[in-house]
C-alpha positions, 0 to 999 in steps of 0.5 A, spaced: 908 778 297 909 785 293 904 791 293 901 792 286 904 798 282 900 804 282 904 809 278 908 807 272 913 811 267 910 811 260 915 810 255 919 816 253 917 821 248 918 828 245 913 832 249 912 831 255 919 828 256 916 825 262 909 822 263 907 818 269 900 815 270 897 813 277 892 808 277 888 811 282 881 809 281 883 802 281 885 802 288 881 808 291 875 806 288 874 814 287 877 820 283 882 824 286 880 830 290 882 837 288 886 837 295 889 831 293 891 833 287 894 840 290 898 835 295 901 831 289 903 838 286 907 840 292 910 833 293 913 834 286 915 841 286 920 839 290 923 835 284 921 840 278 920 847 277 913 846 274 909 840 272 902 839 269 897 834 273 891 831 269 885 827 273 881 824 268 875 819 268 876 814 262 870 810 260 872 804 256 867 800 252 866 793 248 860 789 246 860 785 253 861 791 258 864 798 260 869 800 265 870 807 268 877 808 270 880 814 274 887 816 272 892 821 274 897 823 269 903 827 271 907 831 265 913 834 265 915 838 259 922 837 255 924 844 256 924 842 264 927 836 264 935 834 264 938 833 256 941 827 258 937 821 258 940 817 264 939 823 268 932 824 265 930 817 267 932 818 274 928 824 275 922 820 272 923 815 277 924 819 283 917 823 281 914 816 280 916 814 287 913 820 290 907 819 286 906 812 288 907 814 295 902 820 295 897 815 292 898 810 297 897 815 302 891 818 299 888 811 299 889 809 306 886 815 308 880 814 304 878 809 299 871 805 297 871 798 296 866 795 290 863 791 296 861 797 300 857 800 294 
């Protein structure tokens, strides 16, 4: 059975040229810690000169309920990525793979199941 996808590349747009989202809280049951974000940055800086990482808590509501989502967003500015679309896509995939590995490591180290709450 395939493992669930934790990190995915958002369709390309102008800026940031690369955007990756990590569904961290869905699988970890918690937000990423500042130390974990720092570790992610160190991992990504092997591939890019600079990166923006946003750890966010989103609240989504409708008439029947609400959901809280802890998500990590990785952004690389267009002036920090290759001009060639194919090269940019390969870089995005390498960053996504690193983010996926980071998330799985964090979750294995510490996670909360809904049954534990």
